[in-house]
C-alpha positions as CSV (number, residue, x, y, z in Angstrom):
1,M,126.4,-95.6,91.2
2,T,122.7,-94.9,90.7
3,K,121.9,-91.2,90.2
4,N,119.3,-89.7,92.4
5,V,116.2,-88.5,90.6
6,I,114.7,-86.7,93.6
7,E,116.6,-85.0,96.5
8,V,114.7,-83.5,99.4
9,S,116.6,-81.4,101.9
10,E,115.5,-79.9,105.2
11,L,111.8,-79.9,104.1
12,S,109.5,-78.6,106.8
13,A,105.7,-77.9,106.6
14,A,103.1,-76.7,109.0
15,F,99.3,-76.3,108.7
16,D,97.2,-74.3,111.1
17,E,100.2,-74.1,113.4
18,R,100.6,-77.9,113.4
19,Q,104.0,-79.0,112.4
20,V,103.6,-81.9,109.9
21,L,107.1,-82.2,108.5
22,R,110.3,-81.5,110.5
23,K,113.5,-81.0,108.4
24,V,112.9,-84.1,106.2
25,N,115.9,-85.3,104.2
26,F,115.9,-88.2,101.7
27,S,116.7,-89.1,98.1
28,V,115.1,-91.2,95.4
29,P,117.5,-93.3,93.3
30,G,116.8,-93.6,89.7
31,Q,115.2,-96.7,88.1
32,Q,114.3,-98.1,91.5
33,V,111.0,-98.4,93.5
34,T,111.1,-96.1,96.5
35,V,108.3,-96.7,99.0
36,I,107.4,-93.9,101.4
37,L,105.9,-95.4,104.6
38,G,104.4,-94.2,107.8
39,G,101.4,-94.3,110.1
40,S,98.3,-92.1,109.7
41,G,99.4,-88.5,110.2
42,S,103.1,-89.2,109.8
43,G,103.4,-86.8,106.9
44,K,103.8,-89.1,103.9
45,T,100.9,-87.6,101.9
46,T,102.2,-84.1,102.6
47,I,105.6,-85.2,101.2
48,L,103.9,-86.6,98.1
49,K,101.9,-83.4,97.6
50,H,105.1,-81.3,97.8
51,L,106.8,-83.6,95.2
52,L,103.8,-83.2,92.9
53,G,103.8,-79.4,93.2
54,L,100.4,-79.4,95.0
55,Y,102.0,-77.7,98.0
56,P,104.6,-75.0,97.6
57,V,108.0,-75.6,99.2
58,D,108.1,-72.9,101.9
59,E,111.0,-74.2,104.0
60,G,113.7,-76.5,102.7
61,R,114.4,-77.7,99.1
62,V,113.0,-80.2,96.7
63,R,115.0,-81.0,93.6
64,I,113.6,-83.3,90.8
65,F,115.8,-84.2,87.9
66,G,118.3,-81.7,89.3
67,R,115.8,-78.8,89.2
68,D,114.9,-76.8,92.3
69,L,111.1,-76.7,92.4
70,A,110.9,-73.3,94.2
71,S,113.1,-71.6,91.5
72,L,111.1,-72.8,88.4
73,S,108.9,-70.5,86.4
74,E,105.4,-71.6,85.6
75,E,106.4,-72.8,82.2
76,E,109.4,-74.7,83.5
77,Q,107.1,-76.3,86.1
78,R,104.7,-77.3,83.4
79,L,107.4,-79.0,81.3
80,L,108.9,-80.7,84.4
81,Y,105.6,-82.2,85.4
82,Q,105.0,-83.5,81.9
83,Q,107.9,-85.9,82.8
84,M,105.9,-87.4,85.7
85,G,103.1,-89.8,85.7
86,V,100.6,-90.1,88.6
87,F,98.8,-93.3,89.4
88,Y,95.9,-92.2,91.7
89,Q,94.4,-94.3,94.5
90,N,90.9,-94.3,93.0
91,G,92.0,-94.4,89.4
92,A,90.6,-91.0,88.6
93,L,89.3,-92.1,85.2
94,L,86.5,-90.0,83.7
95,N,83.3,-92.1,83.7
96,N,81.9,-90.6,80.4
97,L,85.0,-91.6,78.4
98,N,86.0,-95.1,77.4
99,V,89.4,-96.6,78.3
100,L,91.0,-95.5,75.1
101,E,89.7,-92.0,75.4
102,N,90.8,-91.7,79.0
103,I,94.4,-92.8,78.3
104,A,94.5,-90.5,75.2
105,L,93.7,-87.4,77.2
106,P,97.3,-86.5,78.3
107,L,98.6,-87.0,74.8
108,Q,95.8,-84.8,73.4
109,Q,96.4,-82.1,75.9
110,H,100.2,-82.0,75.8
111,T,101.3,-83.0,72.3
112,Q,100.4,-82.1,68.7
113,L,100.4,-85.7,67.6
114,P,97.7,-86.8,65.1
115,E,94.8,-88.8,66.5
116,D,95.6,-92.0,64.7
117,L,99.1,-92.0,66.2
118,I,97.7,-91.2,69.6
119,A,95.3,-94.2,69.3
120,E,98.2,-96.5,68.4
121,M,100.3,-95.3,71.3
122,V,97.3,-95.8,73.6
123,R,96.8,-99.4,72.4
124,M,100.5,-100.0,72.9
125,K,100.2,-98.9,76.6
126,L,97.1,-101.1,76.9
127,R,99.1,-104.1,75.7
128,L,101.8,-103.3,78.3
129,V,99.2,-103.5,81.1
130,G,97.3,-106.5,79.7
131,L,94.1,-104.7,78.7
132,N,94.3,-105.3,74.9
133,D,90.5,-106.0,74.7
134,A,89.3,-103.2,77.0
135,A,89.9,-100.1,74.9
136,L,86.2,-99.4,74.2
137,L,84.9,-100.3,77.6
138,F,83.8,-97.6,80.1
139,P,85.2,-97.4,83.6
140,S,81.9,-98.7,85.0
141,Q,82.4,-101.9,83.0
142,L,85.8,-102.7,84.5
143,S,86.6,-104.9,87.5
144,G,88.7,-103.4,90.3
145,G,91.9,-104.8,89.0
146,M,91.2,-103.7,85.4
147,L,90.4,-100.2,86.6
148,K,93.8,-100.0,88.3
149,R,95.6,-101.2,85.2
150,A,93.7,-98.7,83.0
151,A,94.7,-95.9,85.4
152,L,98.3,-97.1,85.3
153,A,98.2,-97.1,81.5
154,R,97.1,-93.5,81.6
155,A,99.8,-92.6,84.1
156,I,102.5,-93.8,81.6
157,A,100.8,-92.5,78.5
158,M,103.4,-89.8,78.0
159,D,106.3,-92.2,78.7
160,P,107.3,-90.4,81.9
161,P,110.7,-91.3,83.4
162,L,109.2,-90.8,86.9
163,L,106.0,-92.4,88.2
164,F,104.2,-91.6,91.4
165,C,101.8,-94.2,92.9
166,D,99.4,-93.1,95.6
167,E,98.1,-96.2,97.5
168,P,97.9,-98.1,94.2
169,G,96.7,-101.4,95.7
170,A,93.9,-99.9,97.8
171,G,90.7,-102.0,97.6
172,L,92.3,-104.9,95.7
173,D,92.1,-108.5,96.8
174,P,95.5,-110.2,97.5
175,V,95.7,-111.9,94.1
176,S,94.9,-108.7,92.2
177,L,97.3,-106.8,94.4
178,A,100.1,-109.2,93.6
179,R,99.4,-108.9,89.9
180,L,99.5,-105.2,90.0
181,D,102.8,-105.2,91.9
182,Q,104.3,-107.5,89.3
183,L,103.0,-105.2,86.6
184,I,104.7,-102.2,88.2
185,L,107.9,-104.1,88.5
186,N,107.7,-105.2,84.8
187,L,107.1,-101.5,83.7
188,K,110.1,-100.4,85.8
189,E,112.3,-103.0,84.1
190,Q,110.9,-102.6,80.5
191,L,110.7,-98.7,80.5
192,G,113.5,-97.9,82.9
193,I,111.3,-95.7,85.0
194,T,111.7,-94.5,88.6
195,V,108.8,-95.3,90.9
196,V,107.8,-93.4,94.1
197,M,105.1,-95.3,95.9
198,V,103.0,-94.4,99.0
199,T,101.4,-97.5,100.4
200,H,100.6,-99.3,103.7
201,E,100.3,-102.8,102.2
202,V,103.2,-104.8,103.7
203,S,103.0,-107.6,101.2
204,S,103.2,-105.0,98.4
205,I,106.2,-103.3,100.0
206,L,108.0,-106.7,100.4
207,R,107.4,-107.5,96.7
208,T,108.3,-104.1,95.1
209,A,110.5,-101.9,97.3
210,D,114.2,-101.3,96.4
211,H,114.5,-98.3,98.7
212,I,112.4,-97.4,101.8
213,V,111.8,-94.0,103.4
214,F,110.1,-94.5,106.8
215,L,108.3,-91.5,108.4
216,N,107.2,-91.1,112.0
217,E,105.6,-88.0,113.3
218,G,106.9,-85.9,110.5
219,Q,110.5,-87.1,110.6
220,I,112.5,-89.7,108.7
221,V,113.4,-92.4,111.2
222,L,114.9,-94.8,108.5
223,E,116.1,-94.6,104.9
224,G,117.6,-97.5,103.3
225,S,117.1,-100.8,101.5
226,K,114.2,-103.2,102.2
227,E,116.7,-105.5,103.9
228,E,117.9,-102.7,106.2
229,A,114.3,-101.9,107.1
230,L,113.5,-105.5,107.9
231,A,116.6,-105.8,110.1
232,S,115.9,-102.5,111.9
233,D,115.5,-102.6,115.7
234,L,113.5,-99.4,115.8
235,P,110.2,-100.3,117.5
236,V,108.0,-98.4,115.0
237,V,109.7,-100.0,112.1
238,R,109.7,-103.5,113.7
239,D,106.0,-103.2,114.6
240,F,105.2,-102.2,111.0
241,F,106.8,-105.2,109.4
242,G,106.3,-107.6,112.2
243,K,102.5,-107.2,112.6
244,G,101.6,-106.0,109.1
245,T,98.3,-104.7,110.5
246,G,96.9,-101.9,112.5
247,A,97.4,-98.2,111.9
248,Y,100.2,-98.7,109.4
């Protein structure tokens, strides 16, 4: 039986008296791709920010690797979040640094490794994402697909067992999106990592998802396998996968 890497219990959140999350419960099984879905305003970004520690857990509980986020000291939080990689929607690379320097940043900040070893580790990550020849290029010199792969290489620079992807395919053409999806699947298999993805791209979900968490108006309306989601008779879920367009 697959062990859960994340467990969310009774998580609620409100901002300016507007209830965004209502007693949310779900889990993230290890070494699988869990996709968090929902329409605009459904609460999926709020959940992601709670998981990343950007929002405090005021009501409910979030456990990652068995650790309750609300009970951790600042140092314990720092160590925990070093076990997580984040693949941001816009890449979030620094324009004044080349690709190698961008990917080396986490290793320079959080380890005492010598620079030559860091450079070799970075080049290994670049090989994993198919950017062997792009180490000395700057972000402005990269295509959209290359920029995403460089951002992914930085997200896995510290060999995290847990990877968060925030709309990873945003702005990509269908061919580049399919390649990125396959790359994420390859990394999951090769590195044994757990992936949590927020995306609205139906084609991407169908290619990558092992486990689906579907949000509607701040509540979980479905949690299960991709097959269970596709077979669901809930109108909001059926519309999402049936149309593949619109607000979702």
